[in-house]
One Martini backbone bead per residue (centre of mass of N, CA, C, O) as a GRO file, in nm:
protein
   90
    1UNK     BB    1   6.803  -4.060  17.018
    2UNK     BB    2   7.146  -4.023  17.045
    3UNK     BB    3   7.197  -4.341  16.949
    4UNK     BB    4   7.084  -4.291  16.681
    5UNK     BB    5   7.192  -4.540  16.516
    6UNK     BB    6   7.207  -4.906  16.643
    7UNK     BB    7   7.202  -5.101  16.430
    8UNK     BB    8   7.198  -5.452  16.332
    9UNK     BB    9   7.330  -5.765  16.229
   10UNK     BB   10   7.300  -6.100  16.159
   11UNK     BB   11   7.409  -6.384  16.113
   12UNK     BB   12   7.315  -6.665  15.966
   13UNK     BB   13   7.350  -6.847  16.215
   14UNK     BB   14   7.204  -6.672  16.428
   15UNK     BB   15   6.936  -6.649  16.276
   16UNK     BB   16   6.877  -6.950  16.252
   17UNK     BB   17   6.872  -7.007  16.558
   18UNK     BB   18   6.645  -6.810  16.634
   19UNK     BB   19   6.429  -6.928  16.444
   20UNK     BB   20   6.431  -7.215  16.564
   21UNK     BB   21   6.343  -7.133  16.847
   22UNK     BB   22   6.074  -7.005  16.767
   23UNK     BB   23   5.956  -7.253  16.624
   24UNK     BB   24   5.972  -7.450  16.875
   25UNK     BB   25   5.775  -7.233  17.039
   26UNK     BB   26   5.551  -7.111  16.837
   27UNK     BB   27   5.686  -6.851  16.707
   28UNK     BB   28   5.664  -6.580  16.531
   29UNK     BB   29   5.881  -6.432  16.287
   30UNK     BB   30   6.028  -6.103  16.319
   31UNK     BB   31   6.210  -5.897  16.084
   32UNK     BB   32   6.426  -5.627  16.126
   33UNK     BB   33   6.566  -5.476  15.809
   34UNK     BB   34   6.656  -5.166  15.802
   35UNK     BB   35   6.995  -5.214  15.789
   36UNK     BB   36   7.008  -5.314  15.522
   37UNK     BB   37   7.295  -5.200  15.345
   38UNK     BB   38   7.454  -5.053  15.620
   39UNK     BB   39   7.645  -5.309  15.644
   40UNK     BB   40   8.003  -5.422  15.595
   41UNK     BB   41   8.095  -5.689  15.752
   42UNK     BB   42   7.853  -5.851  15.609
   43UNK     BB   43   7.630  -6.017  15.453
   44UNK     BB   44   7.311  -5.998  15.403
   45UNK     BB   45   7.039  -6.155  15.579
   46UNK     BB   46   6.730  -6.294  15.524
   47UNK     BB   47   6.460  -6.448  15.659
   48UNK     BB   48   6.335  -6.530  15.377
   49UNK     BB   49   6.566  -6.740  15.314
   50UNK     BB   50   6.497  -6.940  15.577
   51UNK     BB   51   6.170  -6.869  15.564
   52UNK     BB   52   5.826  -6.871  15.467
   53UNK     BB   53   5.723  -6.762  15.774
   54UNK     BB   54   5.846  -6.500  15.768
   55UNK     BB   55   5.869  -6.164  15.881
   56UNK     BB   56   5.935  -5.863  15.693
   57UNK     BB   57   6.094  -5.552  15.777
   58UNK     BB   58   6.119  -5.251  15.584
   59UNK     BB   59   6.307  -4.973  15.416
   60UNK     BB   60   6.373  -4.676  15.232
   61UNK     BB   61   6.470  -4.447  15.422
   62UNK     BB   62   6.757  -4.527  15.514
   63UNK     BB   63   6.897  -4.618  15.247
   64UNK     BB   64   6.794  -4.321  15.104
   65UNK     BB   65   6.810  -4.079  15.307
   66UNK     BB   66   6.497  -4.020  15.438
   67UNK     BB   67   6.458  -3.799  15.644
   68UNK     BB   68   6.154  -3.858  15.831
   69UNK     BB   69   6.069  -4.091  15.676
   70UNK     BB   70   5.794  -4.356  15.639
   71UNK     BB   71   5.905  -4.597  15.415
   72UNK     BB   72   5.766  -4.921  15.362
   73UNK     BB   73   5.785  -5.289  15.405
   74UNK     BB   74   5.646  -5.626  15.353
   75UNK     BB   75   5.700  -5.976  15.428
   76UNK     BB   76   5.453  -6.236  15.391
   77UNK     BB   77   5.254  -6.470  15.435
   78UNK     BB   78   4.971  -6.532  15.266
   79UNK     BB   79   4.783  -6.567  15.525
   80UNK     BB   80   4.859  -6.245  15.618
   81UNK     BB   81   4.776  -6.031  15.414
   82UNK     BB   82   4.480  -5.955  15.489
   83UNK     BB   83   4.515  -5.887  15.792
   84UNK     BB   84   4.724  -5.657  15.734
   85UNK     BB   85   4.548  -5.484  15.555
   86UNK     BB   86   4.338  -5.424  15.776
   87UNK     BB   87   4.533  -5.274  15.962
   88UNK     BB   88   4.648  -5.058  15.761
   89UNK     BB   89   4.374  -4.911  15.673
   90UNK     BB   90   4.346  -4.784  15.981
   0.00000   0.00000   0.00000
């Protein structure tokens, strides 16, 4: 897309409110934090700070300017580690 990258981050308050809404609806919260460290408007807040049940997806690629590479990582609750390993290995 010619508009890429258009990522942004949420403030701590907005992220907390969104996570609370997802929790009250029984929805697991997945936070795409690829742009953390690339926005200087306010300090980055990670969903992992706000809940031990959040899933966080991040990448080395954007932050270290590795154009075209897809090298990333996830932080997940212990109960999801093995199911995600099974998905990833295939």
